[in-house]
Structures are given as C-alpha cells and as structure tokens.
C-alpha positions as CSV (number, residue, x, y, z in Angstrom):
1,X,0.0,0.0,0.0
2,X,1.6,3.3,-1.1
3,X,2.0,6.2,1.2
4,X,-0.4,9.2,0.4
5,X,1.4,11.9,-1.6
6,X,0.6,14.7,0.9
7,X,2.0,12.6,3.8
8,X,5.1,11.7,1.7
9,X,5.7,15.4,1.0
10,X,5.3,16.3,4.7
11,X,7.8,13.6,5.7
12,X,10.2,14.9,3.1
13,X,9.9,18.4,4.4
14,X,10.5,17.3,8.0
15,X,13.5,15.2,7.0
16,X,15.0,18.2,5.2
17,X,14.1,20.7,7.9
18,X,14.2,18.8,11.2
19,X,14.0,22.1,13.1
20,X,10.4,22.7,12.2
21,X,8.9,21.2,15.4
22,X,11.4,23.3,17.4
23,X,10.3,26.4,15.5
24,X,6.6,25.6,16.3
25,X,7.5,25.3,20.0
26,X,9.4,28.6,19.9
27,X,6.4,30.4,18.5
28,X,4.1,28.8,21.0
29,X,6.4,29.9,23.9
30,X,6.6,33.4,22.5
31,X,2.7,33.6,22.6
32,X,2.6,32.1,26.1
33,X,5.2,34.6,27.3
34,X,3.2,37.4,25.7
35,X,0.0,36.3,27.4
36,X,1.8,36.0,30.8
37,X,3.6,39.3,30.4
38,X,2.7,41.5,27.4
39,X,6.0,43.5,27.8
40,X,8.0,40.4,27.1
41,X,7.1,40.8,23.5
42,X,8.6,44.2,23.3
43,X,11.7,45.0,21.2
44,X,13.8,45.6,24.3
45,X,12.7,42.3,25.9
46,X,13.5,40.3,22.8
47,X,16.9,42.0,22.6
48,X,17.5,41.1,26.3
49,X,16.6,37.5,25.7
50,X,19.0,37.1,22.8
51,X,21.7,39.0,24.7
52,X,21.4,36.6,27.7
53,X,21.1,33.3,25.7
54,X,23.4,34.1,22.8
55,X,26.3,32.2,24.5
56,X,24.1,29.1,24.8
57,X,23.1,29.4,21.1
58,X,26.8,29.2,20.2
59,X,27.3,26.3,22.7
60,X,24.4,24.4,21.3
61,X,25.7,24.7,17.7
62,X,29.1,23.7,19.0
63,X,27.7,20.6,20.6
64,X,25.8,19.7,17.4
65,X,29.0,19.0,15.5
66,X,30.1,16.3,17.8
67,X,26.6,14.9,18.2
68,X,26.2,14.6,14.4
69,X,29.0,12.1,14.4
70,X,27.4,10.1,17.3
71,X,29.8,11.6,19.9
72,X,29.2,14.0,22.7
73,X,31.2,16.6,24.5
74,X,30.6,17.1,28.2
75,X,33.5,19.6,28.5
76,X,32.0,22.5,26.5
77,X,31.1,24.4,29.6
78,X,34.6,23.9,31.0
79,X,36.1,25.1,27.8
80,X,33.9,28.2,27.9
81,X,35.1,28.8,31.5
82,X,38.7,28.4,30.6
83,X,38.5,30.7,27.6
84,X,36.6,33.2,29.8
85,X,39.3,33.5,32.4
86,X,42.2,33.4,29.9
87,X,40.7,36.4,28.0
88,X,39.9,38.4,31.1
89,X,43.3,37.9,32.7
90,X,45.2,38.6,29.5
91,X,43.3,41.8,28.9
92,X,44.3,43.0,32.4
93,X,47.9,41.9,32.0
94,X,48.3,43.5,28.6
95,X,47.0,46.9,29.8
96,X,43.3,46.8,28.8
97,X,43.7,48.8,25.6
98,X,41.9,48.0,22.3
99,X,44.9,46.1,21.0
100,X,45.2,44.0,24.2
101,X,41.4,43.2,24.0
102,X,41.8,42.0,20.4
103,X,44.9,40.0,21.1
104,X,43.3,38.4,24.2
105,X,40.2,37.4,22.2
106,X,42.3,35.8,19.5
107,X,44.3,33.9,22.2
108,X,41.0,32.8,23.7
109,X,39.7,31.5,20.4
110,X,43.0,29.6,19.9
111,X,42.8,28.1,23.5
112,X,39.2,26.9,22.8
113,X,40.1,25.4,19.5
114,X,43.2,23.6,21.0
115,X,41.0,22.3,23.8
116,X,38.6,20.8,21.2
117,X,41.5,19.2,19.3
118,X,42.8,17.7,22.6
119,X,39.3,16.2,23.2
120,X,39.3,14.8,19.7
121,X,42.7,13.2,20.1
122,X,41.7,11.7,23.5
123,X,38.4,10.4,22.3
124,X,39.3,9.3,18.8
125,X,43.0,8.6,19.1
126,X,42.7,6.6,22.3
127,X,39.3,5.2,21.4
128,X,37.7,6.1,24.6
129,X,34.0,6.6,25.3
130,X,33.3,10.3,24.5
131,X,30.9,10.7,27.4
132,X,33.5,9.6,30.0
133,X,36.6,11.0,28.2
134,X,35.1,14.5,27.8
135,X,33.8,14.4,31.4
136,X,37.4,13.9,32.5
137,X,38.8,16.5,30.2
138,X,36.2,18.9,31.5
139,X,37.5,18.5,35.0
140,X,41.0,19.2,33.6
141,X,39.9,22.4,31.9
142,X,38.1,23.5,35.0
143,X,41.2,23.0,37.0
144,X,43.2,25.1,34.6
145,X,40.6,27.8,34.7
146,X,40.8,27.9,38.5
147,X,44.6,28.0,38.2
148,X,44.4,31.0,35.9
149,X,41.8,32.8,38.0
150,X,41.0,31.2,41.4
151,X,38.2,33.6,42.3
152,X,35.5,35.2,40.1
153,X,36.1,38.8,39.4
154,X,38.6,41.0,37.5
155,X,36.3,43.3,35.4
156,X,37.0,43.9,31.7
157,X,37.2,47.3,30.1
158,X,34.0,49.2,29.8
159,X,34.3,49.3,26.0
160,X,34.0,45.5,25.8
161,X,30.7,45.1,27.6
162,X,29.3,48.4,26.4
163,X,29.9,47.2,22.8
164,X,28.2,43.9,23.5
165,X,25.2,45.5,25.1
166,X,25.2,48.6,22.8
167,X,24.0,49.5,19.4
168,X,25.6,50.1,16.0
169,X,23.5,52.3,13.6
170,X,20.6,51.9,16.2
171,X,20.7,48.1,15.8
172,X,21.7,46.1,18.9
173,X,25.2,44.7,18.6
174,X,23.9,41.2,19.5
175,X,21.8,41.1,16.4
176,X,24.9,41.4,14.3
177,X,26.4,38.5,16.2
178,X,23.2,36.5,15.6
179,X,23.5,37.3,11.8
180,X,27.1,36.1,11.8
181,X,26.0,32.9,13.5
182,X,23.2,32.4,11.0
183,X,25.7,33.0,8.1
184,X,28.1,30.5,9.6
185,X,25.3,27.9,9.9
186,X,24.1,28.6,6.3
187,X,27.6,28.1,5.0
188,X,28.4,25.1,7.2
189,X,25.3,23.1,6.1
190,X,26.3,23.5,2.4
191,X,29.7,22.0,2.9
192,X,30.7,18.4,2.0
193,X,32.0,18.1,5.5
194,X,28.5,18.1,7.0
195,X,27.5,15.3,4.7
196,X,30.5,13.3,5.7
197,X,29.9,14.0,9.4
198,X,26.3,12.8,9.1
199,X,27.5,9.6,7.3
200,X,29.9,8.9,10.2
201,X,27.2,9.4,12.7
202,X,24.7,7.3,10.8
203,X,27.0,4.3,10.4
204,X,30.6,4.6,11.4
205,X,31.7,1.3,10.0
206,X,30.1,1.8,6.6
207,X,31.6,5.3,6.4
208,X,35.1,3.8,7.1
209,X,34.6,1.1,4.5
210,X,33.5,3.6,1.9
211,X,36.8,5.4,2.3
212,X,35.9,8.4,4.4
213,X,38.7,9.7,6.8
214,X,36.6,8.9,9.9
215,X,39.3,9.8,12.4
216,X,40.0,13.2,10.8
217,X,36.3,14.0,10.5
218,X,35.6,13.3,14.2
219,X,38.6,15.2,15.4
220,X,37.6,18.2,13.2
221,X,34.1,18.1,14.8
222,X,35.7,18.4,18.3
223,X,37.9,21.2,17.1
224,X,34.9,23.1,15.7
225,X,33.1,22.4,19.0
226,X,36.0,24.0,20.9
227,X,36.2,27.0,18.5
228,X,32.5,27.8,18.9
229,X,32.7,27.3,22.7
230,X,35.4,30.0,22.7
231,X,33.0,32.4,20.9
232,X,30.3,31.5,23.5
233,X,32.9,32.5,26.2
234,X,33.3,35.9,24.5
235,X,29.5,36.4,24.6
236,X,29.6,35.5,28.4
237,X,32.3,38.1,29.0
238,X,30.3,40.7,27.2
239,X,27.2,39.9,29.2
240,X,28.8,39.6,32.7
241,X,31.8,42.0,32.2
242,X,34.1,39.8,34.3
243,X,35.8,36.5,34.6
244,X,34.5,33.4,36.4
245,X,36.3,30.0,36.3
246,X,33.1,28.0,36.7
247,X,30.7,30.2,34.8
248,X,30.1,27.5,32.1
249,X,29.7,24.5,34.4
250,X,25.9,24.6,34.3
251,X,25.7,25.2,30.6
252,X,27.0,21.9,29.4
253,X,23.8,19.9,29.9
254,X,21.8,22.9,28.7
255,X,23.7,22.7,25.4
256,X,22.8,19.0,25.1
257,X,19.1,19.7,25.9
258,X,19.1,22.5,23.3
259,X,20.5,20.1,20.7
260,X,17.7,17.6,21.4
261,X,15.0,20.2,21.4
262,X,16.3,21.4,18.1
263,X,15.5,18.0,16.5
264,X,19.0,16.4,16.6
265,X,19.2,12.7,17.6
266,X,21.9,11.9,20.2
267,X,22.5,8.7,18.2
268,X,24.0,10.8,15.4
269,X,23.5,10.9,11.7
270,X,20.7,13.5,11.6
271,X,19.9,16.9,13.0
272,X,20.1,20.7,12.4
273,X,22.5,23.4,13.4
274,X,19.7,26.0,13.2
275,X,17.5,23.7,15.3
276,X,20.1,23.7,18.0
277,X,20.2,27.5,18.1
278,X,16.4,27.6,18.3
279,X,16.6,25.0,21.1
280,X,18.7,27.4,23.1
281,X,16.1,30.1,22.7
282,X,13.4,27.7,23.7
283,X,15.2,27.1,27.0
284,X,15.4,30.8,27.5
285,X,11.7,31.3,26.8
286,X,10.8,28.4,29.2
287,X,12.8,30.1,32.0
288,X,11.1,33.4,31.2
289,X,7.6,31.9,31.1
290,X,8.1,30.2,34.5
291,X,9.2,33.6,36.0
292,X,6.3,35.5,34.3
293,X,3.8,32.9,35.4
294,X,4.5,33.8,39.0
295,X,5.9,30.4,40.1
296,X,7.3,30.6,43.6
297,X,11.1,30.5,43.8
298,X,11.2,27.1,45.5
299,X,9.2,25.5,42.6
300,X,10.9,27.3,39.7
301,X,13.5,24.6,39.0
302,X,10.8,21.9,39.2
303,X,8.5,23.9,36.8
304,X,11.4,24.5,34.4
305,X,12.2,20.8,34.3
306,X,8.6,19.8,33.6
307,X,8.3,22.5,30.9
308,X,11.5,21.2,29.2
309,X,10.1,17.6,29.3
310,X,6.8,18.8,27.8
311,X,8.7,20.6,25.0
312,X,10.8,17.5,24.3
313,X,7.8,15.3,24.2
314,X,5.9,17.6,21.9
315,X,8.8,17.7,19.4
316,X,9.2,13.9,19.5
317,X,5.4,13.3,19.1
318,X,5.2,15.6,16.0
319,X,8.3,13.9,14.4
320,X,6.9,10.4,15.1
321,X,3.5,11.3,13.7
322,X,5.1,12.5,10.5
323,X,7.4,9.5,10.2
324,X,4.4,7.1,10.5
C-alpha cells in the first residue's frame, strides 16, 4: 500500500528541515510569554533574551557538530570557563587597551580550538568513550581555569561590555552576532564536511569502509566544538563583564538539551544546526515563562524541568507522527 502523496511530502519536508517542530514550540512559547507578560514581546525584551542566551546558542551549535558524528562533549562548559578567564586575565595583564582586547580574544579562540583538538585526540586517538573522556577533560579544563583565576572577578574594560550591550546604527550589537552565527550555519550546512559528518554518525563502520577519513572527520568536529565554545565565552564576557572560572559548568547539559530540542538525535546521523540554536532560545523562553507565570522560587526549578520535558515530548510526538 503506497503512502499518500501529501504525507510523503510532509515527511520529506521534516527530514529536510528537522528544526520545524522546534520552531513551532518557539512560536508557542513566545505567545505564552506574551500572554503572561505583554511587555515580554517588546523589542527591548527580545533583545535582552538574545543577549542573555546568545552564548548558549553558540554552545548548542558547538555541541551539534560532535553529536552529528554520534559523539558527545561534556567539556564544552569547562572550555567556555577556561577561555573566559584566559581572555579576562590577558586583557588585564596587557593593559586593557583596544589592542590588548583584540589579542586576548584571539588567544582565547585559539585556546578553545586547541581544547577541542585535545578532546578529539583523547576520544578518537585513544578510542575512549566520549561521554567519559570529555567528562574527564572537562575536569582538567576547570582545574586550569581555577589556576588562571582562582576567584571570580577582574572586570573587563567598559568598551568591551558596552559594545556587546550597545548599538551600531541603532541596531543592537547582539543582532549582528546572531546574523554572523546564521551565516556560519548557512555556509556550514552547504559543505561536503556536514554530509561526511552525518555519514559517520549514521553508520561509522560503513563510512570507514566507503573510504571516508573517519578519524579526521571526528577530530575536526571536536575542534569546531572548541572553537564555537570560545565564541560563547566571548559572549559571556560581554554579558557579565568579568571573569569566572566556573561560569560554564551549568551550561554543558543545557547545550545537550538545546540540541535535542532542536531536532537532533543523540545517536547521530541527523539533525540541524539551526534547530540547536532555536533550542537554546526555547530554553530561555521556558525560563522566562516560568518567571512571568509567578511560580514561587522554591518551585521554579521543578517547573522549568517539567516544561522542558513537555517541549521535548511535543517535538518527539510531532516527528513520530510525520514518520508514521
């Protein structure tokens, strides 16, 4: 019995754009937030939401690269923390001028990328389980961050955080960063590398037998994860205006949740970079809705967890309905 043409088309669309359920959830949460607090739909409130969760958007996209290949990186938050303190301390040591800020940021990006390469070598080169290996390297990176800056503090120059929270031609600076992230995603999904990465995640043995350089592909995924985690750290510095050696610890599992909310399977081989970025915003809107709904402080974590589960189940049910 052949599948109805309309259903076949729907399935094709969802396979091509797996972020569609996440987009629907995002719109629903925007409406719910607007009902709970009409001012949450204002231009300023949306800008504030993006400013706060832009780092998580970068971190979710970073996590996606390793998840696509059926790996996972539990050290992304620690890499973020390490880059955060390295940049802040370097800015202070180099005098705090514009040149020192630029140099410190470049060093921070390099540190994040090298941390990702190290993860790749440990996981792929030593053939360790990624969930255990990156948990261990995350502890190492946190230890290095605490060595660089034992106590949170050391403010950055005003120009840094004022630029991040400011405007250029009356447009918030964070919108330019979002556009850059969108362009990166648009370019990335059109590369041959993404196809190879999905092939490795879908069936690693078959990918190897077909002649794909599986080892190099996986290490490159971890390197890209470290690179984007470094950019997430720069966003955190712009938002908090200081260094903190443990600022990213809680963000690791949020990045995994955002990836799943965005329609990416943790088993690898399918997913969407755009969906992961949307998943980060979904988490932000869930937190906002719980606050605007007037949930008491002792129940907020419980309510947030339930809301995330509901969002996950909604996305899974929609996807399963289309696949059937």
